[in-house]
C-alpha positions in Angstrom: 12.2 138.7 11.5 9.3 136.3 11.1 9.8 133.1 9.2 6.9 131.8 7.1 5.9 128.1 7.6 6.7 125.7 4.8 3.5 123.8 3.6 4.2 120.2 2.6 1.5 118.0 1.1 0.7 114.6 2.4 2.3 112.5 -0.5 5.5 114.6 -0.2 5.5 114.3 3.5 5.4 110.5 3.0 8.2 110.7 0.5 10.3 112.7 3.0 9.5 110.2 5.6 10.9 107.5 3.3 14.0 109.5 2.6 14.7 110.0 6.3 14.2 106.4 7.0 16.3 105.2 4.2 19.3 107.6 4.7 21.8 106.0 7.1 23.3 108.0 9.7 26.4 109.8 8.7 26.1 109.1 5.1 27.4 111.7 2.7 24.8 113.8 0.9 24.5 113.1 -2.8 26.0 115.4 -5.3 24.3 116.9 -8.2 25.9 114.2 -10.4 24.6 111.6 -8.1 21.1 113.0 -8.2 21.1 113.1 -12.0 22.4 109.5 -12.2 19.8 108.2 -9.6 17.0 110.0 -11.4 17.9 108.4 -14.8 18.4 105.0 -13.1 15.0 105.2 -11.6 13.3 105.6 -15.0 15.1 102.4 -16.4 14.2 100.4 -13.3 10.5 101.4 -13.4 10.4 100.3 -17.0 11.8 96.9 -16.2 9.3 96.7 -13.2 12.0 96.6 -10.6 10.0 99.0 -8.5 11.9 98.5 -5.2 15.2 99.5 -6.7 13.5 102.3 -8.6 12.2 103.7 -5.3 15.7 103.5 -3.7 17.1 105.6 -6.5 14.3 108.1 -6.2 15.1 108.5 -2.5 18.6 109.3 -3.5 17.7 112.1 -6.0 15.0 113.2 -3.4 17.6 114.3 -0.9 17.8 117.8 0.3 21.2 118.2 -1.3 19.8 117.7 -4.8 18.7 120.5 -7.1 15.2 121.6 -6.3 13.7 120.7 -9.7 15.2 117.2 -9.6 14.3 116.8 -6.0 10.6 117.8 -6.6 10.3 115.4 -9.5 11.9 112.5 -7.6 9.6 113.1 -4.6 6.5 113.0 -6.9 7.7 109.7 -8.4 8.3 108.1 -5.1 4.6 108.4 -4.3 3.7 106.9 -7.6 6.2 103.9 -7.1 4.8 103.3 -3.6 1.3 103.0 -5.0 2.5 100.5 -7.7 4.6 98.2 -5.5 2.6 95.2 -4.3 2.7 94.1 -0.7 2.1 90.7 0.8 1.6 89.2 4.4 2.7 85.7 5.1 0.7 83.8 7.7 3.0 80.9 8.7 1.9 78.1 10.9 3.3 74.7 12.0 1.5 71.4 11.5 -0.5 71.9 14.8 -1.8 75.3 13.7 0.4 77.5 15.9 1.7 80.8 14.4 5.4 81.0 13.7 7.4 84.2 13.5 11.0 82.9 13.6 10.9 82.2 9.8 13.6 83.3 7.3 12.2 84.2 3.8 14.1 84.4 0.6 12.7 85.6 -2.8 14.1 84.3 -6.0 17.3 83.1 -4.1 17.9 86.7 -2.5 17.1 87.3 1.2 13.8 89.1 1.9 13.5 89.1 5.7 15.1 87.2 8.6 11.9 87.1 10.7 8.3 87.7 10.1 6.5 90.3 12.3 3.0 90.1 10.7 3.7 93.2 8.6 3.2 93.7 4.8 6.3 93.1 2.8 7.1 95.0 -0.4 7.9 93.0 -3.5 8.2 93.7 -7.1 5.3 92.6 -9.4 5.6 89.4 -11.4 6.2 85.8 -10.6 8.5 84.9 -7.7 9.7 81.8 -5.8 9.6 82.2 -2.1 11.5 79.9 0.3 10.5 79.7 3.9 12.9 78.3 6.6 12.5 77.6 10.3 14.3 75.5 12.8 13.5 71.9 13.0 11.4 71.9 9.8 12.1 71.1 6.2 11.9 74.3 4.1 8.7 75.2 2.2 8.7 76.6 -1.3 5.9 78.6 -2.8 5.6 80.2 -6.4 3.4 83.3 -6.5 2.4 85.8 -9.1 1.9 89.3 -7.6 0.1 92.0 -9.6 1.1 95.6 -9.7 -0.6 97.8 -7.0 -1.9 94.6 -5.2 -1.9 95.6 -1.5 -1.8 93.4 1.7 -2.3 90.0 0.0 -2.5 87.3 2.6 -0.8 84.0 1.9 -0.8 81.0 4.2 2.2 78.8 4.7 2.4 75.7 6.8 5.3 73.8 7.9 5.2 70.0 8.4 1.9 69.6 6.5 1.5 66.0 5.3 -1.3 64.3 3.5 -3.7 62.4 5.7 -3.0 58.8 5.7 -6.2 56.6 5.7 -6.5 54.2 8.6 -5.7 50.7 7.8 -8.8 48.5 6.8 -9.3 45.3 8.9 -8.6 42.2 6.9 -11.7 40.3 5.9 -11.6 36.7 7.2 -11.6 34.0 4.5 -14.5 31.6 4.6 -13.6 27.9 4.7 -14.2 26.1 1.5 -17.2 24.3 3.1 -18.9 27.6 3.8 -18.3 29.2 0.5 -21.7 29.5 -1.2 -22.0 27.8 -4.6 -24.5 28.3 -7.3 -25.5 25.5 -9.6 -23.7 25.5 -12.9 -25.8 26.0 -15.9 -24.7 25.7 -19.6 -25.0 29.0 -21.4 -28.1 29.3 -23.6 -27.1 29.9 -27.3 -30.0 31.6 -29.1 -31.0 30.0 -32.5 -30.6 32.3 -35.5 -33.0 32.3 -38.4 -30.4 30.5 -40.6 -30.1 27.7 -38.0 -34.0 27.3 -37.8 -34.3 27.3 -41.6 -31.4 25.0 -42.3 -28.4 25.5 -44.5 -30.1 24.3 -47.7 -33.1 26.4 -47.4 -30.9 29.5 -46.5 -28.9 28.9 -49.7 -32.2 28.6 -51.6 -33.4 31.9 -50.3 -30.2 33.6 -51.3 -30.3 31.9 -54.8 -33.9 33.1 -55.3 -32.9 36.6 -54.1 -30.2 36.6 -56.8 -32.7 35.5 -59.3 -35.1 38.3 -58.6 -32.3 40.8 -58.7 -31.3 39.4 -62.2 -34.9 39.6 -63.5 -35.1 43.2 -62.3 -31.8 44.3 -63.9 -32.7 42.4 -67.0 -36.0 44.2 -67.2 -34.2 47.6 -67.0 -31.8 46.6 -69.8 -34.7 45.3 -71.8 -36.4 48.7 -71.6 -33.2 50.4 -72.6 -32.9 48.0 -75.6 -36.4 49.2 -76.9 -35.5 52.8 -76.5 -32.1 52.4 -78.2 -33.6 50.4 -81.0 -36.1 53.0 -81.6 -33.4 55.7 -81.8 -31.4 53.5 -84.2 -34.4 52.9 -86.5 -35.0 56.7 -86.6 -31.4 57.4 -87.5 -31.2 54.6 -90.0 -34.5 53.4 -91.4 -32.7 51.2 -94.0 -28.8 50.9 -94.3 -26.8 53.2 -92.1 -24.8 55.7 -94.0 -23.1 57.4 -91.0 -21.1 56.4 -87.9 -23.8 57.8 -85.6 -26.4 55.4 -86.7 -24.0 52.5 -86.6 -23.1 53.3 -82.9 -26.8 53.4 -82.0 -27.4 49.9 -83.5 -24.2 48.6 -81.7 -25.5 50.1 -78.3 -29.0 48.5 -78.8 -27.3 45.2 -79.6 -25.1 45.3 -76.4 -28.0 46.3 -74.2 -29.9 43.4 -75.6 -27.1 40.9 -74.8 -27.0 42.2 -71.3 -30.6 42.0 -70.8 -30.7 38.4 -72.1 -27.8 37.5 -69.7 -29.6 38.9 -66.7 -32.8 37.3 -67.5 -31.0 33.9 -67.7 -29.4 34.5 -64.3 -32.7 35.5 -62.8 -34.6 32.5 -64.1 -31.8 30.1 -63.1 -31.6 31.7 -59.7 -35.2 31.5 -58.9 -35.4 27.9 -60.3 -32.4 26.9 -58.1 -33.8 28.6 -55.0 -37.1 26.8 -55.5 -35.4 23.5 -55.8 -33.3 24.0 -52.8 -36.2 25.1 -50.7 -38.6 22.4 -51.7 -35.9 19.5 -51.5 -34.6 20.6 -48.1 -34.1 17.7 -45.7 -35.5 17.6 -42.1 -33.7 19.5 -39.3 -31.9 16.4 -38.1 -29.6 16.0 -41.1 -26.6 18.3 -41.9 -26.6 19.2 -45.6 -23.7 20.7 -47.4 -24.1 23.0 -50.4 -22.1 25.4 -52.5 -23.5 27.9 -54.9 -21.5 29.6 -57.8 -23.0 32.4 -59.9 -21.6 33.4 -63.3 -22.7 35.2 -66.4 -25.9 33.6 -67.6 -25.6 30.6 -65.2 -25.9 29.5 -61.6 -23.9 26.5 -60.4 -25.1 24.4 -57.5 -23.1 21.6 -55.8 -23.8 19.8 -52.6 -25.0 16.7 -50.7 -28.3 16.4 -48.7 
């Protein structure tokens, strides 16, 4: 009787190799219940991205003692999980740059390897905290984020690395007092402003004249308004006003006339006061004192010069 050879694809062959390597010698074969439980657990573990534990469960349900349909499904998922698991290679050196292999590595507080052999280590995707320990050196901690399906990532780790200390700078000798260069002292130059050049009285005179000009301009505006409002009032009430609208127009015209008169007075007084202050200003050697007050229809000037 001739036996037909069994054809095994490459992915399944890799999965079988994983099962053979992961099965301890003398371990009992999983039962059908164990196979079903392992298959269901692998699904939950893959969903939570605990891929290494999921692979361990898939190796259980991929054993030869499991039903053929479950075994086939688990072997297929082993290949998928292997492709998703990221791997990392740690390159550890001391402060002088020499390679170190006697290094214990823990990941998230759990042992990962007791010694580094330069091979890629399988880890779950996500953020992890790695602790590296070797004899005679303080431990080194690294926090890394590994992506799913990222393979053979190289990460450098250095023990005893310290920041370079800058060499001490030589002290600069102090020069004796006799050798200290000195520059002649000069009083600071204070620029003269236009107000200082003109004198206080003439400055006040310019301000007063400016107020007077503004008063004349505003008075002219109100004067024009008076003419317009008076014309409207005359059109509304040629003789005696018999309605409130006409009365309001005459009142508005009268109010505008009063304001125009007040501003004309302020303008005239301001210009007159400004001219007086300007032409009676003392010479630059004296120090006049003046105060100006402006009110409705008047300008008040008080001072000594």
